[in-house]
DRENDO-1510 file (C-alpha; in Angstrom, 1 decimal, always signed):
<recs>
REC; n; res; u; v; w
REC; 1; MET; -26.5; -7.5; +9.1 .
REC; 2; GLU; -26.1; -9.6; +6.8 .
REC; 3; ASN; -23.8; -12.4; +6.9 .
REC; 4; ALA; -21.6; -10.5; +9.5 .
REC; 5; ILE; -20.0; -13.6; +11.0 .
REC; 6; TYR; -17.8; -13.3; +7.6 .
REC; 7; LEU; -16.8; -9.9; +8.4 .
REC; 8; ILE; -15.9; -10.7; +12.1 .
REC; 9; LEU; -14.1; -13.6; +11.7 .
REC; 10; LEU; -11.8; -11.9; +8.9 .
REC; 11; LEU; -10.5; -9.7; +11.6 .
REC; 12; LEU; -10.4; -12.2; +14.6 .
REC; 13; SER; -8.3; -14.7; +12.0 .
REC; 14; SER; -5.4; -12.0; +12.8 .
REC; 15; PHE; -6.3; -10.7; +16.1 .
REC; 16; ILE; -6.6; -13.6; +18.1 .
REC; 17; PRO; -3.3; -15.1; +17.1 .
REC; 18; ALA; -1.9; -11.7; +17.7 .
REC; 19; ILE; -3.2; -12.3; +21.1 .
REC; 20; ILE; -1.7; -15.8; +22.2 .
REC; 21; ILE; +1.8; -14.8; +20.3 .
REC; 22; PHE; +2.4; -11.8; +22.4 .
REC; 23; PHE; +1.8; -14.7; +25.8 .
REC; 24; LEU; +4.1; -17.0; +24.0 .
REC; 25; LYS; +7.7; -17.8; +25.7 .
REC; 26; GLU; +10.1; -16.3; +22.7 .
REC; 27; SER; +11.7; -19.7; +22.2 .
REC; 28; SER; +8.1; -20.8; +20.7 .
REC; 29; THR; +8.6; -20.3; +17.6 .
REC; 30; ASN; +7.5; -23.1; +15.7 .
REC; 31; LEU; +4.1; -22.3; +18.0 .
REC; 32; ARG; +4.0; -18.3; +16.7 .
REC; 33; ASN; +5.2; -19.4; +13.2 .
REC; 34; ILE; +2.2; -21.7; +13.2 .
REC; 35; LEU; -0.6; -19.5; +14.2 .
REC; 36; ASN; +0.9; -16.4; +11.9 .
REC; 37; LEU; +0.6; -18.9; +8.7 .
REC; 38; THR; -2.7; -20.4; +9.8 .
REC; 39; GLY; -4.2; -17.0; +10.8 .
REC; 40; ILE; -3.0; -15.5; +7.3 .
REC; 41; PHE; -4.3; -18.9; +5.6 .
REC; 42; PHE; -7.8; -18.9; +7.5 .
REC; 43; LYS; -8.2; -15.1; +6.2 .
REC; 44; ILE; -7.2; -15.6; +2.5 .
REC; 45; ILE; -10.1; -18.6; +2.3 .
REC; 46; LEU; -12.3; -16.0; +3.7 .
REC; 47; VAL; -12.5; -13.3; +1.8 .
REC; 48; PHE; -11.9; -14.9; -1.4 .
REC; 49; ILE; -15.7; -16.4; +0.1 .
REC; 50; ILE; -16.5; -13.1; +0.2 .
REC; 51; PHE; -15.2; -12.1; -3.4 .
REC; 52; GLN; -16.7; -14.8; -4.5 .
REC; 53; GLY; -20.1; -13.7; -3.0 .
REC; 54; VAL; -20.2; -9.9; -3.7 .
REC; 55; LYS; -19.6; -11.3; -7.7 .
REC; 56; LEU; -23.1; -13.1; -6.6 .
REC; 57; GLY; -24.9; -10.5; -5.2 .
REC; 58; VAL; -24.5; -11.7; -1.8 .
REC; 59; LYS; -24.7; -8.6; +0.7 .
REC; 60; PHE; -22.1; -8.9; +3.4 .
REC; 61; LYS; -22.5; -6.1; +6.6 .
REC; 62; PHE; -22.0; -5.8; +10.1 .
REC; 63; SER; -23.1; -2.4; +12.4 .
REC; 64; TYR; -23.9; -1.7; +15.9 .
REC; 65; GLU; -24.9; +1.7; +16.9 .
REC; 66; ILE; -22.3; +3.0; +19.5 .
REC; 67; VAL; -24.7; +6.4; +20.4 .
REC; 68; ASN; -26.8; +8.1; +18.8 .
REC; 69; GLY; -26.4; +8.5; +15.5 .
REC; 70; ILE; -23.3; +7.1; +15.4 .
REC; 71; GLU; -22.2; +3.4; +14.0 .
REC; 72; PHE; -19.6; +0.7; +13.4 .
REC; 73; VAL; -19.8; -0.9; +10.4 .
REC; 74; LEU; -18.3; -3.2; +8.5 .
REC; 75; LYS; -19.1; -3.7; +5.1 .
REC; 76; ALA; -17.6; -5.7; +2.0 .
REC; 77; ASP; -18.7; -4.5; -1.0 .
REC; 78; GLU; -16.3; -4.3; -5.1 .
REC; 79; LEU; -13.8; -1.9; -4.0 .
REC; 80; SER; -13.1; -2.9; -0.2 .
REC; 81; LEU; -11.8; -6.4; -1.5 .
REC; 82; LEU; -9.7; -5.0; -4.1 .
REC; 83; PHE; -7.9; -3.6; -0.9 .
REC; 84; ALA; -8.9; -6.4; +1.2 .
REC; 85; ILE; -7.6; -9.2; -0.9 .
REC; 86; LEU; -4.8; -7.1; -1.9 .
REC; 87; SER; -3.5; -6.7; +1.8 .
REC; 88; SER; -4.1; -10.6; +2.9 .
REC; 89; VAL; -2.1; -12.0; +0.0 .
REC; 90; LEU; +0.8; -9.8; -0.1 .
REC; 91; TRP; +0.3; -10.4; +3.8 .
REC; 92; LEU; +1.1; -13.8; +3.0 .
REC; 93; PHE; +4.6; -13.5; +1.0 .
REC; 94; THR; +5.5; -10.4; +4.2 .
REC; 95; THR; +5.2; -13.6; +6.8 .
REC; 96; VAL; +6.9; -15.8; +5.2 .
REC; 97; TYR; +9.5; -13.6; +4.1 .
REC; 98; ALA; +9.8; -11.9; +7.8 .
REC; 99; ILE; +10.3; -15.5; +9.7 .
REC; 100; SER; +13.2; -16.1; +7.5 .
REC; 101; TYR; +14.6; -12.3; +7.8 .
REC; 102; LEU; +14.2; -11.9; +11.5 .
REC; 103; LYS; +15.2; -16.0; +12.5 .
REC; 104; ASN; +17.4; -15.4; +15.6 .
REC; 105; SER; +16.6; -12.4; +15.8 .
REC; 106; PRO; +15.7; -11.2; +19.7 .
REC; 107; ASN; +11.7; -9.9; +20.3 .
REC; 108; GLN; +10.2; -11.8; +17.5 .
REC; 109; GLY; +7.1; -12.1; +19.5 .
REC; 110; GLN; +6.1; -8.7; +19.7 .
REC; 111; PHE; +7.0; -8.4; +16.4 .
REC; 112; PHE; +5.0; -10.6; +15.1 .
REC; 113; GLY; +1.7; -10.1; +17.6 .
REC; 114; PHE; +2.0; -6.7; +16.5 .
REC; 115; PHE; +2.7; -8.0; +12.6 .
REC; 116; SER; -0.6; -9.8; +13.1 .
REC; 117; LEU; -2.7; -6.8; +14.4 .
REC; 118; CYS; -1.6; -4.4; +11.6 .
REC; 119; VAL; -2.8; -6.9; +8.5 .
REC; 120; MET; -6.2; -6.9; +11.2 .
REC; 121; SER; -6.3; -3.2; +11.3 .
REC; 122; THR; -5.3; -3.0; +7.6 .
REC; 123; VAL; -8.0; -5.3; +6.3 .
REC; 124; ALA; -10.4; -3.2; +8.9 .
REC; 125; ILE; -10.0; -0.2; +7.2 .
REC; 126; ALA; -10.8; -1.7; +3.6 .
REC; 127; ILE; -14.2; -3.1; +4.7 .
REC; 128; ALA; -15.0; +0.2; +7.2 .
REC; 129; GLY; -18.1; +0.7; +6.0 .
REC; 130; ASN; -18.5; +4.4; +7.1 .
REC; 131; LEU; -15.7; +6.8; +8.1 .
REC; 132; PHE; -15.8; +6.4; +11.8 .
REC; 133; THR; -15.0; +3.2; +11.3 .
REC; 134; PHE; -12.3; +3.4; +9.1 .
REC; 135; PHE; -11.0; +6.5; +11.7 .
REC; 136; ILE; -10.9; +3.5; +14.1 .
REC; 137; PHE; -8.6; +1.3; +12.4 .
REC; 138; TYR; -6.8; +3.5; +10.2 .
REC; 139; GLU; -5.4; +5.1; +14.1 .
REC; 140; LEU; -5.0; +1.6; +15.1 .
REC; 141; LEU; -3.0; +0.9; +12.4 .
REC; 142; THR; -0.2; +3.9; +13.6 .
REC; 143; LEU; -0.2; +2.9; +17.5 .
REC; 144; VAL; +0.4; -0.9; +16.1 .
REC; 145; THR; +2.9; -0.3; +13.2 .
REC; 146; PHE; +5.3; +2.3; +15.6 .
REC; 147; PRO; +6.8; -0.4; +17.2 .
REC; 148; LEU; +7.4; -2.4; +13.8 .
REC; 149; VAL; +9.6; +0.8; +13.2 .
REC; 150; MET; +11.1; +1.2; +16.0 .
REC; 151; HIS; +11.5; -3.2; +16.3 .
REC; 152; ASN; +15.3; -2.6; +15.9 .
REC; 153; LYS; +15.8; -0.2; +18.9 .
REC; 154; ASN; +19.0; +1.6; +17.7 .
REC; 155; GLU; +19.0; +5.3; +18.4 .
REC; 156; ALA; +17.8; +5.4; +13.9 .
REC; 157; SER; +15.0; +3.2; +14.6 .
REC; 158; LYS; +13.8; +5.6; +17.4 .
REC; 159; GLN; +13.5; +8.8; +15.8 .
REC; 160; ALA; +12.0; +7.4; +13.0 .
REC; 161; ALA; +8.8; +5.8; +15.4 .
REC; 162; ILE; +8.9; +9.6; +17.1 .
REC; 163; SER; +9.0; +10.9; +13.5 .
REC; 164; TYR; +6.2; +8.4; +12.0 .
REC; 165; LEU; +4.0; +9.6; +15.7 .
REC; 166; LYS; +4.3; +12.9; +15.1 .
REC; 167; TYR; +3.0; +12.9; +11.6 .
REC; 168; THR; +0.7; +10.7; +12.1 .
REC; 169; ILE; -1.0; +12.1; +15.1 .
REC; 170; PHE; -1.5; +15.3; +13.3 .
REC; 171; GLY; -2.1; +13.6; +10.3 .
REC; 172; GLY; -5.1; +12.0; +12.7 .
REC; 173; LEU; -6.2; +15.6; +14.1 .
REC; 174; PHE; -6.7; +16.7; +10.9 .
REC; 175; PHE; -9.3; +13.5; +10.1 .
REC; 176; LEU; -10.5; +13.9; +12.6 .
REC; 177; ILE; -11.6; +17.5; +11.9 .
REC; 178; GLY; -12.7; +16.8; +9.0 .
REC; 179; ILE; -15.1; +13.8; +9.7 .
REC; 180; VAL; -16.7; +15.8; +12.5 .
REC; 181; GLY; -17.3; +19.3; +10.4 .
REC; 182; LEU; -19.5; +16.6; +7.9 .
REC; 183; TYR; -21.1; +15.0; +10.4 .
REC; 184; MET; -22.2; +18.3; +11.5 .
REC; 185; ILE; -23.5; +19.3; +8.1 .
REC; 186; SER; -25.4; +16.0; +7.3 .
REC; 187; GLY; -25.7; +13.5; +9.8 .
REC; 188; VAL; -24.4; +11.3; +7.5 .
REC; 189; GLN; -21.4; +8.6; +7.6 .
REC; 190; GLU; -21.5; +5.6; +5.4 .
REC; 191; PHE; -19.9; +5.7; +2.3 .
REC; 192; VAL; -22.4; +5.1; -0.4 .
REC; 193; SER; -21.6; +4.9; -4.0 .
REC; 194; GLY; -21.4; +8.2; -5.5 .
REC; 195; GLY; -21.3; +9.9; -2.7 .
REC; 196; PHE; -23.8; +10.9; +0.1 .
REC; 197; LEU; -22.8; +14.4; -0.4 .
REC; 198; SER; -23.7; +14.8; -3.7 .
REC; 199; GLN; -27.5; +12.7; -2.5 .
REC; 200; ILE; -28.0; +16.4; -0.2 .
REC; 201; ASN; -28.4; +19.2; -0.3 .
REC; 202; VAL; -25.7; +21.5; +1.4 .
REC; 203; GLU; -25.5; +25.0; +0.3 .
REC; 204; ASN; -22.4; +26.3; +1.5 .
REC; 205; HIS; -20.0; +24.9; -0.8 .
REC; 206; LYS; -16.8; +26.5; +0.2 .
REC; 207; TYR; -17.9; +24.8; +3.5 .
REC; 208; LEU; -17.3; +20.8; +2.0 .
REC; 209; GLN; -14.2; +22.4; -0.2 .
REC; 210; ILE; -12.5; +23.6; +3.3 .
REC; 211; ILE; -13.6; +20.4; +4.3 .
REC; 212; PHE; -11.9; +18.6; +1.6 .
REC; 213; VAL; -8.9; +19.4; +2.3 .
REC; 214; ILE; -8.5; +19.5; +5.9 .
REC; 215; LEU; -9.5; +15.6; +4.8 .
REC; 216; LEU; -6.3; +15.0; +2.2 .
REC; 217; ILE; -4.3; +16.4; +4.7 .
REC; 218; GLY; -5.5; +14.6; +7.3 .
REC; 219; VAL; -5.1; +10.6; +5.0 .
REC; 220; GLY; -2.3; +12.6; +3.4 .
REC; 221; VAL; -0.1; +12.1; +6.0 .
REC; 222; LYS; -0.2; +8.0; +5.6 .
REC; 223; ALA; -0.5; +8.8; +1.7 .
REC; 224; ALA; +2.7; +10.3; +2.1 .
REC; 225; ILE; +2.4; +13.0; -0.1 .
REC; 226; PHE; +4.0; +16.7; -0.8 .
REC; 227; PRO; +5.2; +18.2; +2.3 .
REC; 228; LEU; +3.6; +15.2; +4.8 .
REC; 229; HIS; +5.8; +12.9; +3.1 .
REC; 230; GLY; +8.7; +13.0; +5.6 .
REC; 231; TRP; +8.4; +10.4; +8.4 .
REC; 232; LEU; +9.0; +7.8; +5.3 .
REC; 233; PRO; +12.3; +7.8; +4.0 .
REC; 234; LEU; +13.8; +8.4; +7.7 .
REC; 235; ALA; +11.0; +4.7; +8.5 .
REC; 236; MET; +13.7; +3.0; +6.2 .
REC; 237; ALA; +15.2; +3.0; +9.4 .
REC; 238; ALA; +13.1; -0.5; +10.3 .
REC; 239; PRO; +13.7; -4.5; +9.1 .
REC; 240; ALA; +12.9; -5.0; +5.4 .
REC; 241; PRO; +9.9; -6.4; +6.1 .
REC; 242; VAL; +8.5; -3.3; +7.8 .
REC; 243; SER; +9.6; -1.6; +5.0 .
REC; 244; ALA; +7.7; -3.9; +2.6 .
REC; 245; LEU; +4.2; -3.1; +5.0 .
REC; 246; LEU; +5.0; +0.2; +5.3 .
REC; 247; HIS; +5.0; +0.7; +1.5 .
REC; 248; ALA; +3.2; -2.2; -0.8 .
REC; 249; VAL; +0.5; -3.4; +2.2 .
REC; 250; ALA; -0.7; -1.3; +4.9 .
REC; 251; VAL; +0.7; +2.5; +5.7 .
REC; 252; VAL; +0.6; +4.2; +2.8 .
REC; 253; LYS; -1.4; +1.7; +0.6 .
REC; 254; ALA; -4.4; +3.0; +3.7 .
REC; 255; GLY; -3.8; +7.1; +3.0 .
REC; 256; ALA; -3.8; +6.3; -1.1 .
REC; 257; PHE; -7.6; +4.3; -0.4 .
REC; 258; GLY; -8.6; +6.9; +2.1 .
REC; 259; ILE; -8.3; +9.3; -0.5 .
REC; 260; VAL; -10.4; +7.0; -2.7 .
REC; 261; ARG; -12.7; +6.6; -0.4 .
REC; 262; ILE; -13.2; +9.9; +0.3 .
REC; 263; VAL; -13.5; +10.9; -3.6 .
REC; 264; TYR; -16.0; +8.6; -4.0 .
REC; 265; GLU; -18.0; +7.0; -1.3 .
REC; 266; VAL; -18.6; +10.6; +0.4 .
REC; 267; TYR; -17.6; +13.6; -2.4 .
REC; 268; GLY; -18.8; +11.6; -5.2 .
REC; 269; ILE; -16.3; +11.8; -8.5 .
REC; 270; ASP; -19.4; +14.0; -10.0 .
REC; 271; PHE; -19.8; +16.3; -7.2 .
REC; 272; ALA; -16.0; +16.7; -6.2 .
REC; 273; TYR; -15.5; +17.9; -10.1 .
REC; 274; SER; -18.1; +20.2; -9.6 .
REC; 275; LEU; -16.5; +21.8; -6.5 .
REC; 276; GLY; -13.2; +21.9; -8.2 .
REC; 277; LEU; -11.8; +19.0; -5.8 .
REC; 278; LEU; -10.4; +17.7; -8.4 .
REC; 279; THR; -8.1; +19.8; -9.8 .
REC; 280; VAL; -6.8; +20.2; -6.4 .
REC; 281; LEU; -6.2; +16.2; -6.3 .
REC; 282; MET; -4.2; +16.6; -9.2 .
REC; 283; ILE; -1.8; +19.9; -8.5 .
REC; 284; VAL; -0.9; +17.8; -5.3 .
REC; 285; ALA; -0.4; +14.0; -7.4 .
REC; 286; VAL; +1.7; +15.8; -10.0 .
REC; 287; VAL; +4.2; +17.6; -7.3 .
REC; 288; THR; +4.5; +14.9; -5.8 .
REC; 289; ILE; +5.5; +12.5; -8.6 .
REC; 290; VAL; +7.9; +15.1; -9.7 .
REC; 291; TYR; +9.2; +16.2; -6.3 .
REC; 292; GLY; +9.6; +11.5; -5.1 .
REC; 293; SER; +10.9; +10.9; -8.3 .
REC; 294; ILE; +13.8; +13.5; -8.3 .
REC; 295; LYS; +14.5; +12.5; -4.5 .
REC; 296; ALA; +15.0; +9.1; -5.5 .
REC; 297; LEU; +17.5; +10.2; -8.2 .
REC; 298; LEU; +19.8; +11.9; -5.2 .
REC; 299; GLN; +19.8; +8.9; -2.3 .
REC; 300; ILE; +23.0; +6.5; -1.8 .
REC; 301; GLU; +21.0; +4.0; +0.2 .
REC; 302; LEU; +19.0; +1.5; -1.8 .
REC; 303; LYS; +16.3; +1.6; +0.7 .
REC; 304; LYS; +16.2; +5.0; +0.6 .
REC; 305; VAL; +15.5; +5.4; -3.0 .
REC; 306; LEU; +12.9; +2.9; -2.9 .
REC; 307; ALA; +11.3; +5.1; -0.5 .
REC; 308; TYR; +10.7; +8.4; -2.3 .
REC; 309; SER; +9.6; +6.1; -5.4 .
REC; 310; THR; +7.1; +5.3; -3.6 .
REC; 311; VAL; +6.5; +8.8; -2.3 .
REC; 312; SER; +6.3; +9.3; -6.3 .
REC; 313; GLN; +4.6; +6.3; -7.5 .
REC; 314; VAL; +1.6; +6.0; -4.7 .
REC; 315; SER; +0.7; +9.5; -6.2 .
REC; 316; TYR; +0.0; +7.7; -9.6 .
REC; 317; ILE; -3.2; +6.9; -7.7 .
REC; 318; LEU; -4.5; +10.5; -6.6 .
REC; 319; LEU; -3.3; +11.0; -10.6 .
REC; 320; GLY; -6.0; +8.7; -11.7 .
REC; 321; VAL; -8.9; +9.3; -9.4 .
REC; 322; SER; -8.3; +13.5; -10.4 .
REC; 323; LEU; -8.7; +12.6; -14.2 .
REC; 324; PHE; -12.2; +12.9; -14.0 .
REC; 325; GLY; -13.9; +10.0; -15.9 .
REC; 326; PRO; -13.5; +5.8; -15.8 .
REC; 327; ILE; -10.5; +5.8; -18.0 .
REC; 328; GLY; -8.5; +7.4; -15.1 .
REC; 329; THR; -9.7; +5.9; -12.7 .
REC; 330; VAL; -9.4; +2.4; -13.6 .
REC; 331; GLY; -5.6; +3.8; -14.2 .
REC; 332; GLY; -5.6; +4.9; -10.3 .
REC; 333; LEU; -7.5; +2.3; -8.6 .
REC; 334; VAL; -5.2; -0.6; -10.5 .
REC; 335; HIS; -1.9; +1.1; -9.4 .
REC; 336; LEU; -2.8; +0.4; -6.2 .
REC; 337; VAL; -2.6; -3.4; -6.7 .
REC; 338; HIS; +0.3; -3.6; -9.1 .
REC; 339; GLN; +2.6; -1.0; -7.7 .
REC; 340; GLY; +1.9; -2.9; -4.1 .
REC; 341; ILE; +3.3; -6.2; -5.9 .
REC; 342; MET; +6.6; -4.4; -7.6 .
REC; 343; LYS; +7.6; -2.4; -4.4 .
REC; 344; ILE; +7.3; -5.8; -2.1 .
REC; 345; THR; +9.6; -7.4; -4.6 .
REC; 346; LEU; +11.6; -4.5; -4.9 .
REC; 347; PHE; +11.7; -4.6; -0.7 .
REC; 348; PHE; +11.9; -8.2; -0.8 .
REC; 349; CYS; +15.2; -8.0; -3.0 .
REC; 350; ALA; +16.9; -4.8; -0.7 .
REC; 351; GLY; +16.4; -7.2; +2.2 .
REC; 352; ALA; +17.4; -9.9; +0.5 .
REC; 353; PHE; +20.6; -8.3; -0.3 .
REC; 354; ALA; +21.2; -6.2; +3.1 .
REC; 355; LYS; +21.0; -9.8; +5.0 .
REC; 356; THR; +23.2; -11.8; +2.7 .
REC; 357; TYR; +26.0; -9.5; +2.1 .
REC; 358; GLY; +25.1; -6.3; +4.5 .
REC; 359; ILE; +24.8; -4.2; +1.5 .
REC; 360; LYS; +22.8; -0.9; +1.7 .
REC; 361; GLU; +24.2; +1.5; -0.8 .
REC; 362; VAL; +23.6; +1.1; -4.6 .
REC; 363; SER; +27.3; +1.9; -4.8 .
REC; 364; GLN; +28.0; -1.4; -2.9 .
REC; 365; MET; +25.8; -3.8; -6.0 .
REC; 366; ASN; +28.3; -4.1; -8.4 .
REC; 367; GLY; +27.9; -7.6; -9.5 .
REC; 368; LEU; +25.0; -9.3; -7.9 .
REC; 369; GLY; +23.4; -10.8; -10.4 .
REC; 370; LYS; +26.7; -13.5; -10.4 .
REC; 371; LYS; +26.5; -13.2; -6.9 .
REC; 372; MET; +22.1; -13.2; -6.3 .
REC; 373; PRO; +20.8; -14.0; -9.9 .
REC; 374; LEU; +17.0; -14.8; -8.3 .
REC; 375; VAL; +17.2; -12.4; -7.0 .
REC; 376; SER; +18.9; -9.6; -8.7 .
REC; 377; PHE; +16.1; -11.4; -11.6 .
REC; 378; SER; +13.0; -10.0; -9.2 .
REC; 379; PHE; +15.2; -6.4; -9.1 .
REC; 380; THR; +15.3; -6.0; -12.4 .
REC; 381; ILE; +11.1; -7.7; -13.2 .
REC; 382; ALA; +10.0; -4.7; -10.7 .
REC; 383; SER; +12.6; -1.9; -11.5 .
REC; 384; LEU; +11.3; -2.2; -15.3 .
REC; 385; GLY; +7.8; -2.4; -13.9 .
REC; 386; MET; +8.0; +0.6; -12.3 .
REC; 387; ILE; +9.5; +2.2; -15.0 .
REC; 388; GLY; +6.7; +1.6; -16.7 .
REC; 389; ILE; +8.5; -1.4; -19.5 .
REC; 390; PRO; +6.0; -3.3; -21.1 .
REC; 391; PRO; +4.6; -5.9; -20.6 .
REC; 392; ILE; +5.0; -5.8; -16.8 .
REC; 393; ALA; +2.3; -4.1; -14.7 .
REC; 394; GLY; +3.6; -0.8; -14.5 .
REC; 395; PHE; +2.9; -0.5; -17.5 .
REC; 396; VAL; -0.8; -0.8; -17.9 .
REC; 397; THR; -1.3; +2.0; -14.8 .
REC; 398; LYS; +0.6; +4.4; -17.0 .
REC; 399; TRP; -1.1; +3.4; -20.4 .
REC; 400; TYR; -4.2; +4.0; -18.7 .
REC; 401; LEU; -3.4; +7.6; -17.6 .
REC; 402; ALA; -2.0; +8.6; -20.8 .
REC; 403; LEU; -5.4; +7.2; -22.2 .
REC; 404; SER; -7.1; +9.8; -20.0 .
REC; 405; ALA; -4.9; +12.5; -20.5 .
REC; 406; VAL; -6.0; +12.4; -24.0 .
REC; 407; GLU; -9.1; +12.0; -23.3 .
REC; 408; ASN; -9.7; +15.2; -20.9 .
REC; 409; ASN; -6.7; +16.9; -23.5 .
REC; 410; LEU; -4.8; +17.3; -20.5 .
REC; 411; TRP; -1.5; +16.8; -22.5 .
REC; 412; PHE; +0.9; +18.8; -19.9 .
REC; 413; ILE; +0.1; +15.2; -17.6 .
REC; 414; LEU; +1.1; +13.4; -20.7 .
REC; 415; VAL; +4.8; +15.6; -20.1 .
REC; 416; VAL; +4.5; +14.6; -16.5 .
REC; 417; ILE; +4.2; +11.3; -17.4 .
REC; 418; GLY; +7.0; +11.1; -19.6 .
REC; 419; ILE; +9.0; +13.2; -17.4 .
REC; 420; SER; +8.4; +10.6; -14.4 .
REC; 421; ALA; +9.2; +7.4; -16.4 .
REC; 422; LEU; +12.9; +9.3; -17.8 .
REC; 423; LEU; +13.1; +9.7; -13.8 .
REC; 424; ASN; +12.8; +6.1; -13.3 .
REC; 425; ALA; +14.8; +5.2; -15.4 .
REC; 426; ALA; +17.5; +7.7; -14.6 .
REC; 427; TYR; +17.6; +6.1; -10.9 .
REC; 428; PHE; +16.9; +2.5; -12.1 .
REC; 429; LEU; +18.5; +1.4; -14.9 .
REC; 430; PRO; +22.3; +2.7; -13.2 .
REC; 431; ILE; +21.5; +0.6; -10.4 .
REC; 432; LEU; +20.5; -2.8; -12.6 .
REC; 433; TYR; +23.7; -2.1; -14.7 .
REC; 434; ARG; +25.5; -2.3; -11.5 .
REC; 435; ILE; +24.1; -5.2; -10.8 .
REC; 436; TRP; +24.7; -6.9; -14.8 .
REC; 437; PHE; +27.5; -5.9; -16.1 .
REC; 438; LEU; +29.9; -4.7; -13.5 .
REC; 439; GLU; +32.1; -7.2; -11.8 .
REC; 440; PRO; +31.2; -8.2; -8.1 .
REC; 441; GLU; +33.6; -7.0; -5.1 .
REC; 442; ASN; +35.5; -9.1; -3.1 .
REC; 443; GLU; +33.4; -9.0; -0.1 .
REC; 444; LYS; +33.1; -11.6; +3.2 .
REC; 445; GLN; +30.2; -13.4; +2.4 .
REC; 446; LYS; +28.0; -13.2; +5.3 .
REC; 447; ILE; +24.9; -15.7; +5.0 .
REC; 448; VAL; +26.6; -19.5; +3.2 .
REC; 449; PRO; +24.0; -20.0; +0.2 .
REC; 450; THR; +21.8; -23.0; +1.0 .
REC; 451; LYS; +22.0; -25.9; -1.4 .
REC; 452; TYR; +19.6; -25.2; -4.0 .
REC; 453; PHE; +19.1; -20.8; -3.4 .
REC; 454; GLU; +21.8; -18.3; -2.5 .
REC; 455; SER; +20.6; -17.0; +0.3 .
REC; 456; ARG; +17.8; -18.1; +2.4 .
REC; 457; ALA; +15.4; -20.0; +1.0 .
REC; 458; PHE; +12.5; -17.6; +1.5 .
REC; 459; LEU; +14.1; -14.7; +1.2 .
REC; 460; VAL; +14.5; -15.6; -2.9 .
REC; 461; ILE; +11.0; -17.5; -3.3 .
REC; 462; PRO; +9.3; -14.6; -1.9 .
REC; 463; ALA; +11.0; -12.3; -4.3 .
REC; 464; LEU; +10.8; -14.2; -7.4 .
REC; 465; LEU; +7.6; -15.3; -6.9 .
REC; 466; THR; +6.0; -11.6; -6.7 .
REC; 467; ALA; +8.4; -10.5; -9.4 .
REC; 468; LEU; +6.6; -13.1; -11.8 .
REC; 469; ILE; +3.0; -12.0; -10.1 .
REC; 470; SER; +3.9; -8.6; -11.6 .
REC; 471; LEU; +4.8; -10.0; -14.8 .
REC; 472; LEU; +2.0; -12.2; -15.5 .
REC; 473; LEU; -0.5; -9.5; -14.3 .
REC; 474; GLY; +1.1; -7.0; -16.8 .
REC; 475; ILE; +1.1; -10.3; -19.5 .
REC; 476; PHE; -2.6; -11.2; -18.6 .
REC; 477; ALA; -3.8; -8.0; -17.9 .
REC; 478; PHE; -6.9; -8.1; -20.3 .
REC; 479; SER; -7.6; -11.9; -18.3 .
REC; 480; ASP; -11.3; -12.5; -16.5 .
REC; 481; TRP; -8.8; -13.0; -13.5 .
REC; 482; SER; -6.9; -10.1; -13.9 .
REC; 483; ALA; -6.9; -6.6; -11.4 .
REC; 484; LEU; -8.1; -4.9; -13.9 .
REC; 485; SER; -10.9; -6.7; -15.1 .
REC; 486; TRP; -11.9; -6.2; -11.4 .
REC; 487; VAL; -11.1; -2.5; -11.0 .
REC; 488; GLU; -13.0; -1.8; -14.4 .
REC; 489; TYR; -16.1; -3.8; -13.4 .
REC; 490; LEU; -16.0; -2.5; -10.6 .
REC; 491; VAL; -15.5; +1.4; -12.5 .
REC; 492; LYS; -18.8; +0.9; -14.3 .
REC; 493; LEU; -20.8; +0.2; -11.5 .
REC; 494; GLU; -19.9; +3.6; -10.7 .
REC; 495; TYR; -19.9; +5.8; -14.1 .
REC; 496; LYS; -23.3; +3.3; -14.4 .
</recs>
């Protein structure tokens, strides 16, 4: 074990506050908020300490043998830190936002207890060192997000939670079958750069192809790939902070991250390509991208527009992985970060619109630019980024994917990217037109604006900051501190 204490503390920074919060009185609002924020700040500090260590070549690993041949392993590497940093930083914004959004709401103790367990599970997924450990926290994530989806306790949220549980149990079963299948032929589970399957002699390639499909189904449920996405639009019955974490930070990203791990560190990108598995992944990604965009175009509720947008946008990550070569990989992995930041901005804005004016449908958004200029500005930046308008972060993703398609002579992928961008524009631009160019309706305001902001300050500030980050990550994409820079570094390690 090497520097294991840092990895253990990384998980305890959320676990301990969660346990304490469950035992607090409902009225202990200030103490609960302090515990939440202290835990997340401590986690961010630890993540960046580990990040600096990994850059310098320091090893971080914890392992414990549970039974003969099966180990619980935590390990920090370049790929895991990409997801861990994203999760930790966005969780800070989401926590601040949730504290404001749920002010004076019931059952906050239960909400923030499970909220902290959710970030623990997500970061644990990031630093899981083998398939067994990944599976443990992948399923724990299901259990701790279930109460969050059902938080409102109305009929819609109950049905959404039941649907979510059915889908994820189904996915978890397939994931477990795939893991057991791999263990039977390899006896290995630990993630290895280049893939552990590429380093052993497995003659029955058909068996490995079948196992890949089983694993893809298993993690594809949380990644919301078509046709395993049905739970996600229903889950929009949850409060806005939950929607934000489902789409941008935790569940959907955990599924996409799982697929990345399987391709690069279980099979290995070269071996996966030789087995024809990248073609399967490409077909799944293309179908999901187009399907999600079309469905988003047909929705009337704002959060469902954003939900189907996620179905489409997350599959850009899979598309980048399927485009064999470093350029496509860069495009896919950087989208893990860029999409997360843009999407969380959109859900922050949707929640602010709903909380301030009771707006839930697109048809109710007329004139919001005059009523809520800062939130509307944030929504506009993130929307344009989703379309792929430069210099916002979303453009970087589509540029790299397009370059990879040209490099591999996959011209139909350029067509798919173009169609998707047009469909993105078709459902986002009319919303922006309503916000900025139509006259506002005379609706009774539900929350009086504060002295300095158009709504509660901490409904506005997180949205504004994440929107600005989306813009800065695009403008300074080629700087040394950008997400693109780190992704290019880890991709060089993968293809060296």
